[in-house]
mmCIF file of the N, C-alpha and C atoms, coordinates in Angstrom:
data_MODEL
# 
_entry.id   MODEL 
# 
loop_
_atom_site.group_PDB 
_atom_site.id 
_atom_site.type_symbol 
_atom_site.label_atom_id 
_atom_site.label_alt_id 
_atom_site.label_comp_id 
_atom_site.label_asym_id 
_atom_site.label_entity_id 
_atom_site.label_seq_id 
_atom_site.pdbx_PDB_ins_code 
_atom_site.Cartn_x 
_atom_site.Cartn_y 
_atom_site.Cartn_z 
_atom_site.occupancy 
_atom_site.B_iso_or_equiv 
_atom_site.pdbx_formal_charge 
_atom_site.auth_seq_id 
_atom_site.auth_comp_id 
_atom_site.auth_asym_id 
_atom_site.auth_atom_id 
_atom_site.pdbx_PDB_model_num 
ATOM 1   N N  . MET A 1 1  ? -34.808 6.191  84.899 1.00 0.00 ? 1  MET A N  1 
ATOM 2   C CA . MET A 1 1  ? -35.907 5.739  84.068 1.00 0.00 ? 1  MET A CA 1 
ATOM 3   C C  . MET A 1 1  ? -35.648 4.294  83.645 1.00 0.00 ? 1  MET A C  1 
ATOM 4   N N  . GLU A 1 2  ? -36.584 3.447  83.895 1.00 0.00 ? 2  GLU A N  1 
ATOM 5   C CA . GLU A 1 2  ? -36.444 2.035  83.574 1.00 0.00 ? 2  GLU A CA 1 
ATOM 6   C C  . GLU A 1 2  ? -37.209 1.721  82.290 1.00 0.00 ? 2  GLU A C  1 
ATOM 7   N N  . PHE A 1 3  ? -36.539 1.059  81.367 1.00 0.00 ? 3  PHE A N  1 
ATOM 8   C CA . PHE A 1 3  ? -37.178 0.671  80.119 1.00 0.00 ? 3  PHE A CA 1 
ATOM 9   C C  . PHE A 1 3  ? -37.571 -0.792 80.202 1.00 0.00 ? 3  PHE A C  1 
ATOM 10  N N  . ASP A 1 4  ? -38.846 -1.013 80.254 1.00 0.00 ? 4  ASP A N  1 
ATOM 11  C CA . ASP A 1 4  ? -39.327 -2.385 80.247 1.00 0.00 ? 4  ASP A CA 1 
ATOM 12  C C  . ASP A 1 4  ? -40.070 -2.644 78.941 1.00 0.00 ? 4  ASP A C  1 
ATOM 13  N N  . TYR A 1 5  ? -40.550 -3.841 78.776 1.00 0.00 ? 5  TYR A N  1 
ATOM 14  C CA . TYR A 1 5  ? -41.205 -4.235 77.531 1.00 0.00 ? 5  TYR A CA 1 
ATOM 15  C C  . TYR A 1 5  ? -42.420 -3.367 77.244 1.00 0.00 ? 5  TYR A C  1 
ATOM 16  N N  . HIS A 1 6  ? -43.226 -3.109 78.245 1.00 0.00 ? 6  HIS A N  1 
ATOM 17  C CA . HIS A 1 6  ? -44.466 -2.364 78.035 1.00 0.00 ? 6  HIS A CA 1 
ATOM 18  C C  . HIS A 1 6  ? -44.197 -0.936 77.567 1.00 0.00 ? 6  HIS A C  1 
ATOM 19  N N  . SER A 1 7  ? -43.240 -0.255 78.183 1.00 0.00 ? 7  SER A N  1 
ATOM 20  C CA . SER A 1 7  ? -42.966 1.128  77.788 1.00 0.00 ? 7  SER A CA 1 
ATOM 21  C C  . SER A 1 7  ? -42.348 1.190  76.390 1.00 0.00 ? 7  SER A C  1 
ATOM 22  N N  . MET A 1 8  ? -41.478 0.248  76.061 1.00 0.00 ? 8  MET A N  1 
ATOM 23  C CA . MET A 1 8  ? -40.901 0.230  74.720 1.00 0.00 ? 8  MET A CA 1 
ATOM 24  C C  . MET A 1 8  ? -41.951 -0.114 73.674 1.00 0.00 ? 8  MET A C  1 
ATOM 25  N N  . ARG A 1 9  ? -42.864 -1.016 74.011 1.00 0.00 ? 9  ARG A N  1 
ATOM 26  C CA . ARG A 1 9  ? -43.930 -1.392 73.087 1.00 0.00 ? 9  ARG A CA 1 
ATOM 27  C C  . ARG A 1 9  ? -44.878 -0.212 72.861 1.00 0.00 ? 9  ARG A C  1 
ATOM 28  N N  . THR A 1 10 ? -45.180 0.537  73.899 1.00 0.00 ? 10 THR A N  1 
ATOM 29  C CA . THR A 1 10 ? -46.041 1.699  73.769 1.00 0.00 ? 10 THR A CA 1 
ATOM 30  C C  . THR A 1 10 ? -45.393 2.752  72.875 1.00 0.00 ? 10 THR A C  1 
ATOM 31  N N  . PHE A 1 11 ? -44.091 2.982  73.064 1.00 0.00 ? 11 PHE A N  1 
ATOM 32  C CA . PHE A 1 11 ? -43.381 3.930  72.213 1.00 0.00 ? 11 PHE A CA 1 
ATOM 33  C C  . PHE A 1 11 ? -43.381 3.470  70.758 1.00 0.00 ? 11 PHE A C  1 
ATOM 34  N N  . ALA A 1 12 ? -43.107 2.206  70.526 1.00 0.00 ? 12 ALA A N  1 
ATOM 35  C CA . ALA A 1 12 ? -43.049 1.684  69.162 1.00 0.00 ? 12 ALA A CA 1 
ATOM 36  C C  . ALA A 1 12 ? -44.403 1.758  68.482 1.00 0.00 ? 12 ALA A C  1 
ATOM 37  N N  . ASP A 1 13 ? -45.468 1.547  69.231 1.00 0.00 ? 13 ASP A N  1 
ATOM 38  C CA . ASP A 1 13 ? -46.810 1.597  68.659 1.00 0.00 ? 13 ASP A CA 1 
ATOM 39  C C  . ASP A 1 13 ? -47.253 3.012  68.328 1.00 0.00 ? 13 ASP A C  1 
ATOM 40  N N  . SER A 1 14 ? -46.668 4.012  68.939 1.00 0.00 ? 14 SER A N  1 
ATOM 41  C CA . SER A 1 14 ? -47.119 5.373  68.698 1.00 0.00 ? 14 SER A CA 1 
ATOM 42  C C  . SER A 1 14 ? -46.066 6.176  67.938 1.00 0.00 ? 14 SER A C  1 
ATOM 43  N N  . TRP A 1 15 ? -45.069 6.680  68.621 1.00 0.00 ? 15 TRP A N  1 
ATOM 44  C CA . TRP A 1 15 ? -44.087 7.574  68.003 1.00 0.00 ? 15 TRP A CA 1 
ATOM 45  C C  . TRP A 1 15 ? -43.132 6.828  67.088 1.00 0.00 ? 15 TRP A C  1 
ATOM 46  N N  . GLY A 1 16 ? -42.803 5.620  67.411 1.00 0.00 ? 16 GLY A N  1 
ATOM 47  C CA . GLY A 1 16 ? -41.911 4.845  66.550 1.00 0.00 ? 16 GLY A CA 1 
ATOM 48  C C  . GLY A 1 16 ? -42.539 4.582  65.193 1.00 0.00 ? 16 GLY A C  1 
ATOM 49  N N  . LEU A 1 17 ? -43.813 4.225  65.191 1.00 0.00 ? 17 LEU A N  1 
ATOM 50  C CA . LEU A 1 17 ? -44.528 3.993  63.937 1.00 0.00 ? 17 LEU A CA 1 
ATOM 51  C C  . LEU A 1 17 ? -44.614 5.270  63.126 1.00 0.00 ? 17 LEU A C  1 
ATOM 52  N N  . LEU A 1 18 ? -44.884 6.376  63.775 1.00 0.00 ? 18 LEU A N  1 
ATOM 53  C CA . LEU A 1 18 ? -44.949 7.663  63.082 1.00 0.00 ? 18 LEU A CA 1 
ATOM 54  C C  . LEU A 1 18 ? -43.593 8.018  62.473 1.00 0.00 ? 18 LEU A C  1 
ATOM 55  N N  . ALA A 1 19 ? -42.517 7.821  63.213 1.00 0.00 ? 19 ALA A N  1 
ATOM 56  C CA . ALA A 1 19 ? -41.179 8.133  62.710 1.00 0.00 ? 19 ALA A CA 1 
ATOM 57  C C  . ALA A 1 19 ? -40.818 7.255  61.512 1.00 0.00 ? 19 ALA A C  1 
ATOM 58  N N  . MET A 1 20 ? -41.113 5.958  61.585 1.00 0.00 ? 20 MET A N  1 
ATOM 59  C CA . MET A 1 20 ? -40.808 5.069  60.470 1.00 0.00 ? 20 MET A CA 1 
ATOM 60  C C  . MET A 1 20 ? -41.640 5.416  59.243 1.00 0.00 ? 20 MET A C  1 
ATOM 61  N N  . THR A 1 21 ? -42.903 5.792  59.440 1.00 0.00 ? 21 THR A N  1 
ATOM 62  C CA . THR A 1 21 ? -43.756 6.175  58.327 1.00 0.00 ? 21 THR A CA 1 
ATOM 63  C C  . THR A 1 21 ? -43.246 7.442  57.654 1.00 0.00 ? 21 THR A C  1 
ATOM 64  N N  . LEU A 1 22 ? -42.865 8.442  58.449 1.00 0.00 ? 22 LEU A N  1 
ATOM 65  C CA . LEU A 1 22 ? -42.330 9.675  57.878 1.00 0.00 ? 22 LEU A CA 1 
ATOM 66  C C  . LEU A 1 22 ? -41.013 9.425  57.151 1.00 0.00 ? 22 LEU A C  1 
ATOM 67  N N  . PHE A 1 23 ? -40.172 8.553  57.682 1.00 0.00 ? 23 PHE A N  1 
ATOM 68  C CA . PHE A 1 23 ? -38.919 8.207  57.019 1.00 0.00 ? 23 PHE A CA 1 
ATOM 69  C C  . PHE A 1 23 ? -39.199 7.528  55.683 1.00 0.00 ? 23 PHE A C  1 
ATOM 70  N N  . PHE A 1 24 ? -40.140 6.598  55.653 1.00 0.00 ? 24 PHE A N  1 
ATOM 71  C CA . PHE A 1 24 ? -40.491 5.894  54.420 1.00 0.00 ? 24 PHE A CA 1 
ATOM 72  C C  . PHE A 1 24 ? -41.015 6.863  53.370 1.00 0.00 ? 24 PHE A C  1 
ATOM 73  N N  . ILE A 1 25 ? -41.893 7.764  53.763 1.00 0.00 ? 25 ILE A N  1 
ATOM 74  C CA . ILE A 1 25 ? -42.437 8.747  52.822 1.00 0.00 ? 25 ILE A CA 1 
ATOM 75  C C  . ILE A 1 25 ? -41.322 9.653  52.307 1.00 0.00 ? 25 ILE A C  1 
ATOM 76  N N  . GLY A 1 26 ? -40.402 10.034 53.184 1.00 0.00 ? 26 GLY A N  1 
ATOM 77  C CA . GLY A 1 26 ? -39.277 10.857 52.762 1.00 0.00 ? 26 GLY A CA 1 
ATOM 78  C C  . GLY A 1 26 ? -38.396 10.160 51.739 1.00 0.00 ? 26 GLY A C  1 
ATOM 79  N N  . VAL A 1 27 ? -38.119 8.882  51.946 1.00 0.00 ? 27 VAL A N  1 
ATOM 80  C CA . VAL A 1 27 ? -37.295 8.126  50.998 1.00 0.00 ? 27 VAL A CA 1 
ATOM 81  C C  . VAL A 1 27 ? -38.005 8.000  49.654 1.00 0.00 ? 27 VAL A C  1 
ATOM 82  N N  . VAL A 1 28 ? -39.291 7.723  49.673 1.00 0.00 ? 28 VAL A N  1 
ATOM 83  C CA . VAL A 1 28 ? -40.049 7.614  48.424 1.00 0.00 ? 28 VAL A CA 1 
ATOM 84  C C  . VAL A 1 28 ? -40.035 8.943  47.676 1.00 0.00 ? 28 VAL A C  1 
ATOM 85  N N  . LEU A 1 29 ? -40.253 10.044 48.375 1.00 0.00 ? 29 LEU A N  1 
ATOM 86  C CA . LEU A 1 29 ? -40.223 11.355 47.721 1.00 0.00 ? 29 LEU A CA 1 
ATOM 87  C C  . LEU A 1 29 ? -38.833 11.685 47.197 1.00 0.00 ? 29 LEU A C  1 
ATOM 88  N N  . TRP A 1 30 ? -37.785 11.287 47.915 1.00 0.00 ? 30 TRP A N  1 
ATOM 89  C CA . TRP A 1 30 ? -36.415 11.528 47.470 1.00 0.00 ? 30 TRP A CA 1 
ATOM 90  C C  . TRP A 1 30 ? -36.123 10.765 46.171 1.00 0.00 ? 30 TRP A C  1 
ATOM 91  N N  . VAL A 1 31 ? -36.590 9.532  46.092 1.00 0.00 ? 31 VAL A N  1 
ATOM 92  C CA . VAL A 1 31 ? -36.345 8.719  44.904 1.00 0.00 ? 31 VAL A CA 1 
ATOM 93  C C  . VAL A 1 31 ? -37.154 9.231  43.709 1.00 0.00 ? 31 VAL A C  1 
ATOM 94  N N  . LEU A 1 32 ? -38.350 9.717  43.949 1.00 0.00 ? 32 LEU A N  1 
ATOM 95  C CA . LEU A 1 32 ? -39.228 10.147 42.861 1.00 0.00 ? 32 LEU A CA 1 
ATOM 96  C C  . LEU A 1 32 ? -39.111 11.632 42.532 1.00 0.00 ? 32 LEU A C  1 
ATOM 97  N N  . ARG A 1 33 ? -38.119 12.324 43.075 1.00 0.00 ? 33 ARG A N  1 
ATOM 98  C CA . ARG A 1 33 ? -37.964 13.747 42.784 1.00 0.00 ? 33 ARG A CA 1 
ATOM 99  C C  . ARG A 1 33 ? -37.586 13.927 41.314 1.00 0.00 ? 33 ARG A C  1 
ATOM 100 N N  . PRO A 1 34 ? -37.849 15.104 40.752 1.00 0.00 ? 34 PRO A N  1 
ATOM 101 C CA . PRO A 1 34 ? -37.606 15.310 39.319 1.00 0.00 ? 34 PRO A CA 1 
ATOM 102 C C  . PRO A 1 34 ? -36.169 15.073 38.865 1.00 0.00 ? 34 PRO A C  1 
ATOM 103 N N  . GLY A 1 35 ? -35.158 15.399 39.642 1.00 0.00 ? 35 GLY A N  1 
ATOM 104 C CA . GLY A 1 35 ? -33.780 15.244 39.219 1.00 0.00 ? 35 GLY A CA 1 
ATOM 105 C C  . GLY A 1 35 ? -33.185 13.878 39.460 1.00 0.00 ? 35 GLY A C  1 
ATOM 106 N N  . ALA A 1 36 ? -33.950 12.946 39.942 1.00 0.00 ? 36 ALA A N  1 
ATOM 107 C CA . ALA A 1 36 ? -33.417 11.635 40.313 1.00 0.00 ? 36 ALA A CA 1 
ATOM 108 C C  . ALA A 1 36 ? -33.249 10.696 39.126 1.00 0.00 ? 36 ALA A C  1 
ATOM 109 N N  . ARG A 1 37 ? -33.858 10.992 38.016 1.00 0.00 ? 37 ARG A N  1 
ATOM 110 C CA . ARG A 1 37 ? -33.805 10.086 36.865 1.00 0.00 ? 37 ARG A CA 1 
ATOM 111 C C  . ARG A 1 37 ? -32.372 9.890  36.372 1.00 0.00 ? 37 ARG A C  1 
ATOM 112 N N  . ARG A 1 38 ? -31.635 10.978 36.242 1.00 0.00 ? 38 ARG A N  1 
ATOM 113 C CA . ARG A 1 38 ? -30.262 10.878 35.741 1.00 0.00 ? 38 ARG A CA 1 
ATOM 114 C C  . ARG A 1 38 ? -29.374 10.112 36.719 1.00 0.00 ? 38 ARG A C  1 
ATOM 115 N N  . ALA A 1 39 ? -29.519 10.392 38.003 1.00 0.00 ? 39 ALA A N  1 
ATOM 116 C CA . ALA A 1 39 ? -28.716 9.686  39.004 1.00 0.00 ? 39 ALA A CA 1 
ATOM 117 C C  . ALA A 1 39 ? -29.040 8.195  39.012 1.00 0.00 ? 39 ALA A C  1 
ATOM 118 N N  . ALA A 1 40 ? -30.313 7.843  38.854 1.00 0.00 ? 40 ALA A N  1 
ATOM 119 C CA . ALA A 1 40 ? -30.699 6.431  38.826 1.00 0.00 ? 40 ALA A CA 1 
ATOM 120 C C  . ALA A 1 40 ? -30.155 5.743  37.583 1.00 0.00 ? 40 ALA A C  1 
ATOM 121 N N  . ASP A 1 41 ? -30.192 6.433  36.448 1.00 0.00 ? 41 ASP A N  1 
ATOM 122 C CA . ASP A 1 41 ? -29.643 5.851  35.218 1.00 0.00 ? 41 ASP A CA 1 
ATOM 123 C C  . ASP A 1 41 ? -28.133 5.659  35.328 1.00 0.00 ? 41 ASP A C  1 
ATOM 124 N N  . ASP A 1 42 ? -27.434 6.627  35.926 1.00 0.00 ? 42 ASP A N  1 
ATOM 125 C CA . ASP A 1 42 ? -25.990 6.497  36.118 1.00 0.00 ? 42 ASP A CA 1 
ATOM 126 C C  . ASP A 1 42 ? -25.661 5.326  37.044 1.00 0.00 ? 42 ASP A C  1 
ATOM 127 N N  . ALA A 1 43 ? -26.418 5.174  38.112 1.00 0.00 ? 43 ALA A N  1 
ATOM 128 C CA . ALA A 1 43 ? -26.184 4.077  39.046 1.00 0.00 ? 43 ALA A CA 1 
ATOM 129 C C  . ALA A 1 43 ? -26.492 2.724  38.398 1.00 0.00 ? 43 ALA A C  1 
ATOM 130 N N  . ALA A 1 44 ? -27.501 2.679  37.542 1.00 0.00 ? 44 ALA A N  1 
ATOM 131 C CA . ALA A 1 44 ? -27.852 1.426  36.877 1.00 0.00 ? 44 ALA A CA 1 
ATOM 132 C C  . ALA A 1 44 ? -26.794 1.005  35.863 1.00 0.00 ? 44 ALA A C  1 
ATOM 133 N N  . ALA A 1 45 ? -26.045 1.970  35.323 1.00 0.00 ? 45 ALA A N  1 
ATOM 134 C CA . ALA A 1 45 ? -25.045 1.659  34.299 1.00 0.00 ? 45 ALA A CA 1 
ATOM 135 C C  . ALA A 1 45 ? -23.670 1.333  34.886 1.00 0.00 ? 45 ALA A C  1 
ATOM 136 N N  . ILE A 1 46 ? -23.495 1.408  36.177 1.00 0.00 ? 46 ILE A N  1 
ATOM 137 C CA . ILE A 1 46 ? -22.184 1.157  36.790 1.00 0.00 ? 46 ILE A CA 1 
ATOM 138 C C  . ILE A 1 46 ? -21.608 -0.212 36.425 1.00 0.00 ? 46 ILE A C  1 
ATOM 139 N N  . PRO A 1 47 ? -22.375 -1.304 36.449 1.00 0.00 ? 47 PRO A N  1 
ATOM 140 C CA . PRO A 1 47 ? -21.775 -2.615 36.114 1.00 0.00 ? 47 PRO A CA 1 
ATOM 141 C C  . PRO A 1 47 ? -21.298 -2.717 34.666 1.00 0.00 ? 47 PRO A C  1 
ATOM 142 N N  . PHE A 1 48 ? -21.818 -1.869 33.798 1.00 0.00 ? 48 PHE A N  1 
ATOM 143 C CA . PHE A 1 48 ? -21.497 -1.976 32.374 1.00 0.00 ? 48 PHE A CA 1 
ATOM 144 C C  . PHE A 1 48 ? -20.376 -1.025 31.944 1.00 0.00 ? 48 PHE A C  1 
ATOM 145 N N  . LYS A 1 49 ? -19.908 -0.180 32.848 1.00 0.00 ? 49 LYS A N  1 
ATOM 146 C CA . LYS A 1 49 ? -18.860 0.777  32.500 1.00 0.00 ? 49 LYS A CA 1 
ATOM 147 C C  . LYS A 1 49 ? -17.504 0.076  32.424 1.00 0.00 ? 49 LYS A C  1 
ATOM 148 N N  . GLU A 1 50 ? -16.759 0.433  31.415 1.00 0.00 ? 50 GLU A N  1 
ATOM 149 C CA . GLU A 1 50 ? -15.408 -0.092 31.236 1.00 0.00 ? 50 GLU A CA 1 
ATOM 150 C C  . GLU A 1 50 ? -14.425 0.842  31.902 1.00 0.00 ? 50 GLU A C  1 
ATOM 151 N N  . ASP A 1 51 ? -13.365 0.309  32.468 1.00 0.00 ? 51 ASP A N  1 
ATOM 152 C CA . ASP A 1 51 ? -12.340 1.157  33.097 1.00 0.00 ? 51 ASP A CA 1 
ATOM 153 C C  . ASP A 1 51 ? -11.415 1.738  32.067 1.00 0.00 ? 51 ASP A C  1 
# 
């Protein structure tokens, strides 16, 4: 199977775009899930923690 510009462009325009969109939606849902608030607050406070 030979991969040329046209076949890669066709894949990127169809299935690649769908995969990236689903990944983006998944990341947004992961960040906005109900239990994420505490983890985000803990991560935001890392620079201010004393050893």
